[in-house]
N, C-alpha and C positions, 0 to 999 in steps of 0.2 A: 637527536644526537648533538653533543656540545660541539660548538665550533671552535676547537682547541687550536693551539699554535701549529701542531703538526699539519692539520687540514688546511689552515690558511696559507702555510708554506707550500703545500702541495699544489693548491689551486693557483697560487700566484706563479709558481714555476711552470706549471702545465700551460698556462695562458701565455706566459712569456715564451716557452718553447714553440707554441703554436704561432704566435706572432712573428717570431724570427723566421721561422719556416715559411710563412706566407710572403715576408718580405723578400725572401730568396727566390720564391716561384713567380711573383708579380713582376712585370717589366718594369724597368727603371729609367727608361728614356723620358723625354719631356713632352712627348706627343699628347695630345688631348685624350687620346684613347688610353694610353697608359696612365695618365693622371686620373682619369674618371674611374678606371679599374682599382687603382690604390684608394682612391677617395672612398668609394663604395665599400671596400673590404676592410681597410685599416682604421677606419674611424671607430670610436669606443663602441664596443658591443660586448654581449655577455659570453661569446664563444661557447654557446650552450652546447651545440652538436659535437664539437671537437671534445669538450670536456666530458659529455656522456659517453663517448667512445672511450676516451682514455680512462675514466673511471670504471666503467664495466670491464675493460681488459685488467685493470689492476685488481679489482674485486674477485676476478675469476683466475687470477694468478698469472696472466701473460707477462713474460719478462721484459719485452721491449716492443710495445705497440708502435706501429709506423706511423710518424708524424705526417707523412704525405698523405695518408688516409684522413687523419685529423683535418688537414688543410683542405682536402677534396670536398668533405662535408661542409666546411665554412665557405668556400667558393661556390658550391651549388646554391647554399642559402642566400649568400651575397648577390648572385645573379637573380634569385627569385625575388628578393626585395627591390631590386632596380626595376624589374618589370612589373611587379604589383604596383608600385607607386605611380607608374605612368598614367597619363590622363585617359588613355583607352582602358584601363583596368580600374584600380582603386582611387587614382587621381589625388594621391596624398603628397604635399608639398614639404613635409618635414619627416625625417628619418634619422633616428638615433640623435635627436636634438639639434640636428642641422638641416640645412635645405637638402631635399632629395636630390639624387644624382641628376635627374633631367631637368631640375630647377637650375643646378649650379653648371651643367655643361650642355644643356639642350636635350630634346627628346631623342634625336637621331643618334647622337654620340651615346646616350645613356643606353639606348637600345643595343647598340653595338659593344658597349661595355659589358652588359649582361651576356651576350652571345659569347664574347670572349672569355669572361670567367667560367661559364658552363664547359667550354672546350678545354680551358686550362684545368678545370677539375677533374676531367677525364684523363688528361695527360699525367697528372700528378697520380691518380688511383692506377693507372696502367703501368706507371713507372715502377711500382712495387713488384711487378711480375706475377701478381695473383689475379688471374682472370675472373675467378669466382667473386672477389671483393669488388671489382669494377662492375661486374654484372650486377650484383646486389644494389649497387649505388644507381645504376642506370634504371633498374626497374622501379626504385623508390622515386626517383625524379621524374621519370617519363610520363607517356601518354596514359598509363594504367595505374599511376602513382600521384604525385604532388601536381603535375599539369592537369591530370584528370580533375583533381579536387578543385583546383582553380577554375576550370571550365564549369563545373558545377555551380560553383559560386556565382560566376558572373551571368549564368543562365538562370539565376534564382530557382535552383531545383533543390532547396533544402528547406521547404515549408514546414515539415514536421519533425519531431525530435528525433526519430530513427534516421531520416534522411540528413538532417543537420549533423549527426554524429558521424554518419558514413562519409559525408562531404569532408569534415575536418580530420577524419582518420586518414584521408587521402592528401588533403592540401597541407596540413601540418604534421599529422601524425607519421606519415611514411618516411619523411626524412629523419625524424626523431628515432623511428624505429630502426632505420639503417644504422645509426650511430650505435645503439645498443647491439644490434646483431653483428656489426663489423667487430665490436669489442669482444663478444663472444666468440667469434671466428678467430680472432687473434690469440685467445687463450685456448684454441682448439676444444671447445666446449663440446660435450657429447649431445646427442639429439635431444634428450630429456631436458638438459639444462638450458638449451637453446629454445625450446618450447616455453620453459618458464621465463626466460628473459624476454621473449617476444610478448608475453602476457604483461610482464612489468613494464615494457616499453609502450604498450597500448594503454595502460593505466596512467603513466606518466604524461603521454601525449593529451589524453582527455583532460587531466588536471591542468595542464599548461594552457590549453586552449580556454577552458572555462575561466581561469584566472585572468586571461587576457581579455576575454570578453567583459568580464566585470570591471577591469581597470579602464576598458574603453568608455564605460559608463560613468565611473566613479573617480577616475585617476586624473592626473594633470599632465602637462606637457613634460614636466621634469621626470614624472613617473614613467611615462610610456615612450618619450622620445619623438612622439608625433602628437599631432592635435587630437586631443580626446573627443569622442562622440562622432567619429567619421563614419563608422558602420551604421549607425541610426540614420544619419544625414543622407547617406547613399541607399538606404532601404535594404541593406544587407541583412541576412539572416545571421543571428548570434544566439547563444545560449540565453542571453538577456532578453532579446526581443522575442524569442519563442516562448520562454518560460517566465519571464519577469525577474527582477533582481532578486527578490527574496527566494524564489524557487531555485534559480541559478546558483544561489550561495549554498542552499541546502544540497543541492546536486554535487557542488563542489566538495563539500565536507564528505558525502558518501564516497565519491570516487577517490578522495585523499585518503580514506580508511582503506580502500581496496590497494592503493598504492603501497601503503604501509605493510599490509599483509604479504604483498608480493616481495617487498624488499627483505622482510624477515626471513624468506625462503633462501636467501642467498647465503653463501658462506660468510661467517662473522657478521650476518645481517647486512651485507652489501655496504660496508662501512663508507667508502668514498661516495657511492650513489646516494646513500641515506643522507650524508652531509651536503651533497650537492642538491638534493631535493629540499632539504631543510632551507638552504640558503636562496634558492630560486623560487620556491613555491611558498604562498603563505600558509601558515598553520591553519588547520581545519577547526 
């Protein structure tokens, strides 16, 4: 779908709205904790999860999706990046083209910043007054969701393609799925539509992960915001290490076709989500 002026304006405005709300939510004092929280969250990022939430809500006809939920998604994501980058986890020193939070502020302060961002996320989500939305986010982020996926990753429990896919559906896919499902909830979508949105979310998450794995092998620091090749150096399982680069690219093309099929089932072909997918995911 063409990246027309209306789409570009929508995306810029949505990202500005999210950033403005994030600045209002984050502490503004000069303590190292507050500085590290702002540093990790407000640096240049795609705002993927908030945009997925807002685009899903828009495509399904929600009149005014709550920006606090959009920010809660981004705060959970930012916390997870801080913790992922720590030496005891992925040991990445660069993030979004700048020194990782623990490099800039020290490991202890970075750990606390991640903790504080996670609790702030649930303060924002609970402030909406919708307990079901907060519970959905908690399930996606917690011990049976994103954290479980990270645990499987560091335990090297993803040696086969089915296990790899299951691990990434937890580690990366669950928070992405939450963004889609919160958007569907904002639109008060019926059960059948929510089930279809969940399939769409799964397809998007797989495409996003395979594209990231390919970028880690073929991209540059400018492309990825961190040193490429880190997964291979750490011996981590990825679609590229399990399948090889060529087969990973073939798998991406197949999954991208599934994503397109699911987008076509949305009202008006899921205009905003289709445009967002085209902007963020390479063409098959």
